ROKERO-448669 format. One line per field, with one value per residue: y, z, x of N, C-alpha, C, O, CB in turn; residue in one letter. Coordinates in steps of 0.05 Angstrom, whole numbers, plus 5000, padded with zeros to 4 digits. Last residue first. Glycine has a CB too. Layout:
<pts>
n_north	(Y,...) $
n_up	(Z,...) $
n_east	(X,...) $
ca_north	(Y,...) $
ca_up	(Z,...) $
ca_east	(X,...) $
c_north	(Y,...) $
c_up	(Z,...) $
c_east	(X,...) $
o_north	(Y,...) $
o_up	(Z,...) $
o_east	(X,...) $
cb_north	(Y,...) $
cb_up	(Z,...) $
cb_east	(X,...) $
aa	(A,...) $
</pts>
This chain:
<pts>
n_north	(1981,1961,1895,1851,1796,1755,1697,1648,1604,1562,1533,1484,1478,1455,1401,1385,1372,1318,1295,1328,1351,1405,1419,1421,1463,1490,1532,1521,1513,1546,1568,1606,1616,1672,1705,1762,1798,1829,1832,1761,1718,1660,1622,1573,1527,1486,1499,1538,1557,1561,1605,1635,1679,1657,1630,1674,1698,1657,1653,1702,1696,1650,1669,1710,1680,1651,1689,1749,1803,1833,1868,1838,1797,1826,1846,1797,1777,1818,1811,1760,1770,1803,1765,1730,1762,1770,1716,1701,1728,1700,1647,1656,1676,1630,1592,1618,1621,1567,1550,1581,1562,1509,1519,1546,1509,1470,1500,1513,1460,1448,1487,1471,1420,1434,1465,1426,1393,1430,1443,1394,1382,1424,1414,1371,1396,1430,1393,1368,1410,1426,1397,1399,1348,1338,1372,1348,1305,1331,1352,1303,1304,1295,1239,1235,1266,1289,1355,1362,1355,1352,1336,1316,1336,1336,1385,1401,1465,1518,1574,1624,1620,1568,1509,1466) $
n_up	(7130,7092,7068,7108,7136,7190,7215,7261,7277,7311,7327,7364,7415,7444,7432,7460,7512,7517,7486,7464,7421,7424,7467,7452,7414,7362,7322,7319,7261,7239,7199,7186,7153,7131,7097,7066,7036,6999,7015,7030,7028,7029,7065,7090,7118,7085,7078,7115,7098,7137,7133,7112,7081,7032,7046,7053,7002,6972,6996,6982,6926,6920,6942,6906,6859,6873,6876,6841,6838,6833,6877,6919,6921,6934,6985,7012,7013,7044,7092,7105,7115,7161,7197,7198,7220,7273,7291,7288,7328,7373,7366,7362,7413,7444,7425,7438,7494,7507,7485,7517,7569,7563,7553,7600,7640,7623,7628,7683,7704,7682,7707,7761,7759,7744,7788,7828,7809,7809,7864,7888,7867,7889,7943,7952,7949,7993,8035,8031,8039,8093,8146,8188,8204,8230,8274,8305,8321,8350,8396,8423,8456,8528,8570,8611,8677,8723,8704,8635,8592,8592,8551,8549,8501,8456,8405,8338,8318,8306,8330,8353,8397,8388,8427,8476) $
n_east	(1352,1407,1414,1456,1490,1508,1543,1564,1619,1662,1724,1751,1769,1730,1734,1780,1774,1765,1809,1866,1889,1884,1917,1971,1978,1936,1899,1829,1791,1733,1678,1619,1560,1519,1469,1448,1396,1370,1318,1309,1367,1411,1460,1502,1510,1523,1578,1619,1681,1737,1795,1838,1829,1815,1768,1733,1733,1711,1660,1638,1637,1604,1556,1544,1538,1493,1452,1452,1454,1500,1502,1482,1520,1566,1550,1544,1596,1619,1589,1606,1660,1654,1634,1677,1717,1697,1695,1748,1774,1754,1772,1828,1839,1827,1863,1912,1910,1909,1959,1994,1983,2000,2054,2071,2061,2099,2146,2147,2153,2204,2236,2231,2254,2307,2322,2322,2365,2407,2409,2421,2470,2500,2499,2532,2582,2580,2579,2629,2664,2654,2628,2593,2584,2632,2629,2591,2622,2662,2642,2597,2536,2537,2527,2467,2463,2483,2469,2460,2496,2565,2620,2683,2729,2761,2749,2762,2788,2790,2824,2822,2855,2905,2907,2933) $
ca_north	(1987,1976,1923,1857,1824,1763,1726,1656,1628,1563,1557,1488,1488,1484,1416,1388,1400,1336,1292,1320,1322,1392,1419,1397,1443,1485,1517,1537,1499,1544,1549,1601,1603,1652,1693,1739,1787,1820,1855,1787,1724,1687,1626,1596,1551,1486,1501,1515,1566,1543,1595,1610,1684,1676,1615,1656,1713,1667,1630,1696,1718,1650,1646,1716,1700,1637,1677,1720,1791,1814,1877,1862,1791,1811,1864,1815,1763,1813,1836,1764,1752,1814,1789,1721,1753,1793,1733,1688,1737,1729,1653,1644,1694,1656,1587,1610,1646,1584,1538,1584,1590,1515,1504,1558,1534,1464,1489,1534,1476,1431,1486,1497,1423,1416,1477,1448,1382,1417,1464,1408,1364,1422,1438,1367,1375,1441,1412,1352,1396,1444,1391,1424,1362,1323,1378,1374,1301,1316,1370,1317,1298,1308,1259,1224,1257,1263,1337,1366,1374,1342,1356,1305,1341,1311,1376,1390,1436,1506,1547,1620,1623,1595,1526,1472) $
ca_up	(7124,7115,7062,7091,7126,7170,7211,7240,7282,7291,7329,7338,7395,7448,7422,7431,7506,7530,7478,7488,7423,7401,7470,7466,7419,7390,7323,7330,7285,7239,7218,7183,7176,7127,7122,7063,7061,6993,7021,7020,7034,7021,7055,7072,7134,7095,7055,7117,7095,7122,7145,7126,7109,7033,7040,7075,7026,6966,6997,7011,6938,6910,6954,6934,6860,6868,6901,6838,6842,6811,6851,6912,6916,6909,6963,7009,6999,7017,7077,7100,7093,7136,7190,7189,7193,7255,7290,7270,7300,7369,7370,7340,7389,7448,7424,7410,7478,7515,7475,7487,7562,7570,7533,7573,7641,7625,7602,7663,7710,7676,7677,7752,7766,7727,7761,7829,7813,7784,7844,7895,7861,7860,7933,7953,7930,7966,8031,8028,8013,8070,8126,8178,8191,8206,8253,8292,8306,8326,8374,8422,8433,8504,8559,8593,8651,8725,8722,8662,8590,8602,8562,8551,8528,8466,8430,8358,8319,8308,8321,8328,8402,8389,8405,8458) $
ca_east	(1324,1396,1410,1433,1492,1488,1540,1546,1602,1641,1707,1738,1789,1734,1711,1781,1781,1747,1781,1851,1891,1871,1888,1961,1999,1943,1925,1851,1803,1762,1689,1647,1572,1540,1477,1466,1407,1397,1335,1300,1339,1404,1433,1500,1506,1495,1559,1602,1654,1721,1770,1842,1836,1837,1792,1738,1742,1738,1679,1642,1652,1632,1569,1548,1559,1518,1462,1456,1428,1493,1512,1468,1492,1565,1557,1521,1575,1629,1588,1578,1653,1666,1618,1651,1720,1702,1670,1728,1779,1749,1744,1813,1843,1813,1834,1905,1912,1887,1934,1994,1979,1972,2038,2073,2046,2070,2139,2146,2129,2180,2233,2221,2226,2291,2321,2304,2338,2399,2405,2396,2448,2498,2485,2503,2575,2582,2557,2604,2665,2646,2648,2603,2562,2625,2649,2584,2597,2669,2644,2623,2552,2528,2545,2487,2453,2471,2484,2452,2474,2541,2602,2656,2719,2749,2762,2745,2791,2764,2827,2806,2827,2896,2916,2911) $
c_north	(1981,1982,1937,1887,1828,1791,1732,1686,1634,1588,1557,1511,1493,1495,1446,1404,1405,1365,1312,1318,1311,1362,1405,1396,1418,1464,1515,1520,1515,1530,1549,1583,1597,1640,1671,1730,1762,1809,1848,1809,1751,1692,1656,1598,1576,1511,1502,1518,1541,1554,1577,1598,1658,1680,1632,1640,1695,1682,1639,1673,1712,1672,1646,1694,1708,1656,1662,1708,1760,1803,1859,1872,1815,1804,1851,1834,1780,1798,1833,1790,1755,1796,1802,1744,1743,1784,1757,1704,1724,1738,1682,1650,1683,1674,1613,1606,1640,1609,1556,1574,1594,1543,1510,1545,1548,1489,1482,1523,1499,1447,1470,1498,1450,1418,1460,1461,1404,1406,1451,1429,1378,1404,1436,1391,1370,1420,1422,1370,1380,1429,1406,1421,1388,1337,1362,1380,1326,1310,1356,1335,1315,1300,1270,1247,1245,1252,1311,1348,1382,1363,1343,1327,1331,1314,1351,1382,1425,1475,1532,1592,1619,1596,1554,1489) $
c_up	(7146,7110,7087,7086,7107,7162,7189,7239,7257,7298,7305,7342,7368,7428,7425,7420,7476,7523,7491,7482,7448,7403,7448,7465,7431,7391,7352,7329,7293,7264,7215,7205,7170,7154,7117,7091,7054,7018,7017,7029,7022,7027,7047,7063,7117,7111,7065,7096,7095,7122,7126,7141,7125,7062,7041,7070,7048,6990,6992,7014,6968,6923,6946,6948,6889,6869,6897,6864,6841,6814,6828,6884,6907,6901,6936,6986,6993,7001,7049,7084,7086,7112,7164,7181,7182,7226,7271,7269,7281,7340,7363,7342,7365,7424,7426,7407,7449,7498,7482,7476,7532,7563,7538,7553,7613,7624,7602,7636,7690,7681,7669,7722,7757,7733,7742,7802,7814,7786,7818,7874,7867,7852,7903,7941,7929,7945,8002,8022,8009,8043,8100,8157,8178,8190,8228,8270,8291,8309,8348,8398,8433,8481,8533,8583,8634,8699,8725,8680,8617,8601,8571,8565,8528,8495,8439,8383,8342,8308,8326,8316,8377,8392,8409,8435) $
c_east	(1307,1366,1399,1432,1468,1493,1521,1544,1586,1624,1687,1718,1776,1754,1714,1758,1779,1751,1762,1821,1877,1872,1873,1930,1987,1965,1934,1877,1828,1771,1720,1657,1601,1549,1497,1474,1424,1411,1365,1319,1332,1374,1430,1471,1503,1489,1530,1579,1636,1692,1756,1819,1838,1847,1817,1764,1750,1749,1707,1662,1658,1648,1599,1563,1565,1542,1488,1466,1428,1465,1502,1476,1476,1536,1556,1526,1551,1609,1597,1574,1623,1659,1628,1633,1693,1703,1674,1703,1759,1753,1737,1783,1829,1815,1819,1875,1903,1887,1910,1968,1977,1965,2008,2056,2048,2053,2109,2137,2126,2155,2209,2217,2215,2261,2304,2300,2317,2371,2395,2390,2421,2474,2481,2488,2545,2575,2557,2581,2639,2646,2639,2625,2571,2603,2644,2604,2589,2645,2653,2623,2577,2545,2533,2505,2475,2460,2469,2469,2463,2519,2576,2640,2690,2741,2748,2761,2774,2767,2802,2810,2810,2866,2906,2921) $
o_north	(1986,1987,1925,1903,1810,1808,1716,1699,1626,1592,1553,1510,1506,1519,1461,1420,1429,1382,1323,1339,1287,1348,1393,1374,1396,1450,1535,1496,1522,1534,1552,1582,1583,1652,1654,1746,1744,1812,1859,1806,1762,1673,1673,1578,1598,1517,1518,1537,1524,1559,1576,1583,1660,1685,1623,1637,1698,1679,1630,1673,1717,1667,1641,1699,1712,1649,1660,1717,1747,1796,1869,1882,1814,1806,1862,1839,1778,1805,1844,1792,1754,1807,1810,1743,1745,1797,1763,1707,1736,1753,1688,1657,1698,1685,1618,1615,1656,1618,1560,1587,1609,1549,1515,1559,1559,1491,1487,1537,1504,1446,1477,1509,1451,1419,1471,1468,1401,1409,1462,1432,1375,1410,1445,1387,1365,1427,1424,1363,1378,1434,1398,1440,1399,1337,1372,1391,1325,1310,1367,1333,1337,1290,1255,1270,1245,1231,1311,1329,1405,1387,1323,1334,1337,1296,1345,1373,1437,1461,1531,1587,1610,1576,1562,1484) $
o_up	(7144,7087,7102,7098,7091,7179,7170,7260,7235,7321,7282,7357,7351,7424,7409,7401,7468,7527,7478,7474,7451,7388,7452,7463,7421,7372,7365,7336,7277,7286,7194,7227,7150,7175,7100,7107,7040,7021,7030,7048,7006,7030,7056,7054,7127,7117,7055,7096,7077,7143,7102,7159,7150,7066,7050,7088,7061,6996,7005,7032,6978,6930,6962,6964,6897,6879,6916,6873,6840,6794,6807,6869,6889,6878,6917,6969,6972,6978,7030,7066,7062,7091,7147,7161,7158,7209,7255,7247,7260,7330,7350,7322,7348,7415,7411,7387,7436,7490,7466,7460,7522,7552,7519,7537,7604,7610,7582,7622,7681,7665,7650,7713,7747,7715,7726,7794,7801,7768,7806,7866,7852,7833,7892,7930,7908,7925,7989,8006,7987,8027,8088,8150,8160,8165,8206,8250,8268,8285,8326,8380,8443,8484,8518,8586,8642,8699,8728,8670,8623,8607,8559,8588,8510,8511,8431,8381,8363,8298,8349,8294,8379,8391,8431,8425) $
o_east	(1282,1358,1383,1446,1461,1500,1518,1544,1593,1616,1695,1699,1788,1754,1703,1761,1777,1733,1744,1810,1875,1858,1852,1919,1992,1971,1939,1876,1845,1760,1731,1646,1606,1545,1493,1484,1415,1435,1382,1334,1347,1359,1444,1458,1502,1466,1514,1564,1639,1681,1761,1822,1841,1871,1838,1781,1770,1773,1726,1678,1680,1672,1616,1581,1588,1563,1504,1488,1407,1453,1495,1460,1460,1529,1546,1509,1539,1604,1585,1558,1616,1653,1612,1620,1688,1692,1656,1691,1752,1736,1718,1771,1818,1795,1800,1864,1889,1865,1893,1955,1960,1944,1993,2043,2028,2033,2095,2122,2103,2136,2195,2198,2193,2245,2289,2278,2295,2355,2376,2366,2402,2460,2461,2466,2534,2563,2536,2564,2630,2629,2620,2639,2559,2604,2649,2597,2582,2646,2651,2606,2578,2568,2520,2499,2499,2447,2445,2480,2458,2524,2567,2644,2674,2745,2726,2784,2771,2749,2792,2800,2787,2852,2899,2943) $
cb_north	(1973,2002,1927,1847,1829,1759,1739,1643,1652,1537,1583,1462,1468,1489,1407,1361,1407,1333,1265,1338,1315,1401,1448,1397,1455,1476,1532,1546,1470,1572,1520,1627,1578,1664,1681,1746,1780,1843,1866,1793,1724,1692,1619,1593,1555,1461,1477,1512,1583,1514,1619,1613,1702,1703,1602,1636,1733,1685,1609,1688,1744,1653,1620,1721,1726,1623,1659,1714,1801,1791,1877,1885,1779,1785,1876,1831,1738,1797,1858,1765,1723,1817,1810,1704,1732,1806,1743,1659,1729,1745,1646,1614,1698,1670,1567,1585,1657,1591,1511,1569,1607,1509,1474,1557,1553,1447,1463,1548,1488,1406,1475,1519,1420,1387,1480,1469,1366,1395,1480,1422,1339,1410,1463,1363,1349,1452,1435,1336,1378,1467,1361,1441,1367,1295,1371,1396,1291,1290,1392,1298,1304,1338,1246,1210,1280,1263,1350,1360,1362,1332,1378,1279,1371,1289,1398,1365,1428,1515,1534,1641,1651,1611,1515,1485) $
cb_up	(7102,7120,7038,7104,7111,7181,7206,7243,7290,7291,7329,7329,7392,7476,7438,7417,7517,7560,7484,7512,7425,7375,7472,7495,7437,7406,7306,7359,7278,7236,7213,7182,7184,7112,7138,7045,7081,6980,7049,7029,7064,6990,7076,7048,7153,7112,7036,7146,7069,7133,7153,7145,7121,7020,7012,7078,7035,6940,6977,7024,6936,6879,6946,6947,6844,6841,6912,6814,6821,6810,6851,6932,6941,6910,6968,7035,7015,7018,7092,7126,7101,7139,7213,7211,7190,7263,7318,7281,7292,7388,7399,7339,7383,7472,7446,7402,7478,7545,7487,7475,7573,7600,7535,7564,7662,7650,7596,7660,7738,7692,7665,7761,7796,7730,7750,7850,7838,7777,7839,7923,7878,7848,7940,7982,7937,7961,8051,8053,8012,8068,8121,8200,8210,8213,8264,8313,8325,8333,8380,8422,8407,8507,8554,8569,8636,8746,8750,8666,8572,8631,8541,8567,8535,8463,8451,8348,8323,8285,8335,8308,8413,8363,8378,8473) $
cb_east	(1315,1411,1390,1406,1519,1459,1568,1518,1619,1623,1724,1723,1811,1745,1686,1782,1808,1750,1771,1857,1921,1884,1878,1971,2021,1919,1947,1845,1811,1775,1678,1664,1555,1565,1452,1491,1385,1413,1330,1271,1335,1410,1411,1519,1528,1490,1562,1590,1649,1722,1752,1864,1815,1829,1790,1715,1721,1737,1670,1615,1636,1632,1556,1520,1552,1517,1441,1475,1408,1513,1543,1473,1479,1582,1585,1516,1567,1656,1604,1561,1659,1696,1619,1637,1741,1728,1664,1722,1807,1766,1735,1818,1872,1824,1825,1921,1940,1889,1930,2017,2001,1966,2043,2102,2058,2064,2155,2173,2131,2181,2258,2242,2223,2300,2349,2313,2337,2419,2431,2399,2450,2523,2500,2494,2589,2610,2558,2599,2690,2666,2651,2614,2540,2617,2677,2584,2574,2684,2664,2647,2536,2527,2573,2474,2439,2450,2489,2421,2451,2544,2596,2656,2721,2770,2762,2730,2821,2746,2852,2814,2821,2904,2906,2887) $
aa	(G,P,D,S,A,T,A,T,T,V,A,I,T,Y,D,K,V,R,P,L,H,G,A,I,V,T,P,A,E,R,R,L,E,I,T,V,R,H,D,P,G,T,S,F,G,S,R,V,L,T,Y,G,N,Q,R,A,Y,A,L,A,A,A,Y,A,A,Q,P,N,G,S,A,R,Y,A,D,H,G,V,V,A,A,Q,Q,A,H,D,R,L,S,L,Q,T,T,T,V,S,F,A,D,Y,G,V,V,G,V,V,A,L,V,L,L,V,K,A,L,T,G,V,V,I,V,G,L,D,G,E,I,R,S,R,D,L,W,R,A,A,V,T,L,T,D,A,A,R,S,G,S,K,L,R,L,R,V,H,T,P,R,V,D,D,A,R,G,M) $
</pts>
């Protein structure tokens, strides 16, 4: 035989129980312990797992970006609509002309990348100015999906008037 640390298979027939079939020889186990085969398979496993992880991260990233974009568009639109109403109110109070109020609110909306809905603009007593602003959120995928597209379009109304 050999030394104690020699791991060569032996051809001794081992029996699990008396009267039973012979157990597998160490040669079968030696095939499964072939290091070159294991190392070659590990590369395939790593590449496949890495591809799956990257795909999941990409999907999560796109969904996260779209959700963040829609949320920030909705929140910033409310602030800008109120500010556009105040700008229109100030112009209306200064000139007394609804056209001047509309022009001031429109200039503010365009400067900040919003659309002033023409039918959503009105004036009233106490120099009240009501406007409706609209903006579509910049998205990667949500803007192309029919069931989700409605959520990417933000619309809000704001009013400014004299205190009283």
